[in-house]
C-alpha positions as CSV (number, residue, x, y, z in Angstrom):
1,X,63.8,82.8,60.8
2,X,66.2,84.8,58.1
3,X,63.6,87.8,58.3
4,X,62.7,87.6,62.6
5,X,63.5,91.1,63.5
6,X,65.0,91.6,67.2
7,X,62.5,93.0,69.8
8,X,62.9,96.4,70.7
9,X,65.3,97.0,73.8
10,X,62.9,98.2,76.9
11,X,65.3,100.8,78.1
12,X,63.3,101.8,81.2
13,X,63.2,97.7,82.0
14,X,66.8,97.4,81.3
15,X,67.7,100.6,84.1
16,X,65.6,99.2,86.9
17,X,67.5,95.8,87.2
18,X,70.6,97.6,87.1
19,X,69.4,99.5,89.9
20,X,68.4,96.3,91.2
21,X,71.5,94.2,91.1
22,X,73.4,97.9,92.6
23,X,71.7,98.0,94.9
24,X,71.1,95.1,96.8
25,X,74.0,94.8,99.0
26,X,74.7,90.2,98.5
27,X,74.5,91.0,94.6
28,X,76.6,94.3,94.6
29,X,79.3,92.2,97.4
30,X,79.4,89.8,94.8
31,X,79.6,91.4,91.7
32,X,82.5,93.1,93.2
33,X,84.3,90.7,93.9
34,X,83.5,88.2,91.1
35,X,86.5,90.6,89.0
36,X,90.1,89.2,88.8
37,X,91.9,87.4,91.5
38,X,94.8,89.5,92.3
39,X,98.2,88.8,90.5
40,X,100.5,87.5,92.8
41,X,104.2,88.1,91.8
42,X,106.8,86.1,90.8
43,X,109.8,85.2,93.7
44,X,111.8,87.5,91.7
45,X,109.8,90.7,91.2
46,X,111.8,92.7,94.3
47,X,115.5,91.8,92.6
48,X,113.8,92.5,89.1
49,X,112.7,96.0,89.8
50,X,115.9,96.6,92.1
51,X,117.6,96.3,89.1
52,X,115.5,98.0,86.4
53,X,115.0,101.3,89.1
54,X,118.9,100.7,89.0
55,X,119.1,101.5,85.8
56,X,117.0,104.0,85.5
57,X,113.6,102.3,84.1
58,X,109.9,104.4,84.5
59,X,107.2,102.5,86.6
60,X,105.6,101.4,82.7
61,X,108.9,99.6,81.8
62,X,108.8,97.8,84.8
63,X,105.8,96.9,84.9
64,X,106.7,95.2,81.3
65,X,109.6,94.0,82.8
66,X,107.4,91.6,85.0
67,X,105.3,91.1,82.2
68,X,102.8,93.2,83.9
69,X,100.7,97.0,83.4
70,X,101.1,99.2,85.8
71,X,98.2,99.7,88.0
72,X,99.4,95.8,89.4
73,X,102.6,97.0,89.6
74,X,101.0,99.7,92.4
75,X,99.5,97.4,93.6
76,X,102.0,95.0,94.6
77,X,104.2,97.7,95.6
78,X,101.1,99.1,97.8
79,X,100.8,95.0,99.3
80,X,104.6,93.8,99.4
81,X,107.3,95.7,101.3
82,X,109.7,93.6,99.7
83,X,109.2,95.8,96.2
84,X,108.4,98.7,98.0
85,X,111.4,98.8,99.3
86,X,113.5,97.1,96.3
87,X,112.4,100.1,94.7
88,X,114.1,102.5,96.8
89,X,116.6,100.8,97.4
90,X,116.9,101.2,93.2
91,X,116.1,104.3,92.5
92,X,118.7,105.4,95.6
93,X,121.0,103.3,93.7
94,X,120.3,105.7,90.0
95,X,120.7,108.4,92.1
96,X,124.1,107.9,94.0
97,X,125.2,107.1,89.7
98,X,122.9,110.3,88.7
99,X,125.0,112.4,90.7
100,X,128.2,110.8,90.9
101,X,128.1,111.3,86.9
102,X,127.1,115.7,87.4
103,X,129.5,116.0,89.8
104,X,133.1,114.3,87.5
105,X,131.5,116.0,84.4
106,X,131.2,119.7,86.2
107,X,135.0,119.1,88.3
108,X,136.5,118.1,84.2
109,X,134.6,121.1,82.6
110,X,136.6,123.2,85.2
111,X,133.2,124.8,86.0
112,X,133.1,123.8,90.1
113,X,136.0,122.9,91.9
114,X,135.6,120.1,95.0
115,X,135.7,120.9,98.5
116,X,137.8,118.9,100.6
117,X,135.9,120.4,103.4
118,X,132.8,122.7,104.7
119,X,135.7,125.0,106.7
120,X,137.1,125.9,104.3
121,X,134.1,127.6,102.5
122,X,133.7,129.7,106.0
123,X,137.2,130.9,105.0
124,X,136.7,131.2,101.7
125,X,135.5,135.2,101.0
126,X,132.7,135.9,99.0
């Protein structure tokens, strides 16, 4: 038994077997559905997504915070409207924070001056 040689593999037989599995619709469906079950999001997934978006986290970082990879996160965003909405709300808060910070930085440095109304722009001469 110690000196037993392995049987040579017939690549053509393996090819025929694989083709037979994938060409039969029932076997193909079984192979495709036999994959992993989709991961269900936790009850607070939308809250976590919104808070992490507000802090400027990337999708990879958000997925890590939820204990998953980026692909399931994208699937959750497509499948669950509450999670997609949480992303939009969180990104909007992040955007507003960024715009406010840029505005404050620009006006404190004297780079621009705030305009109180749009009618003031029309009377200014360039």
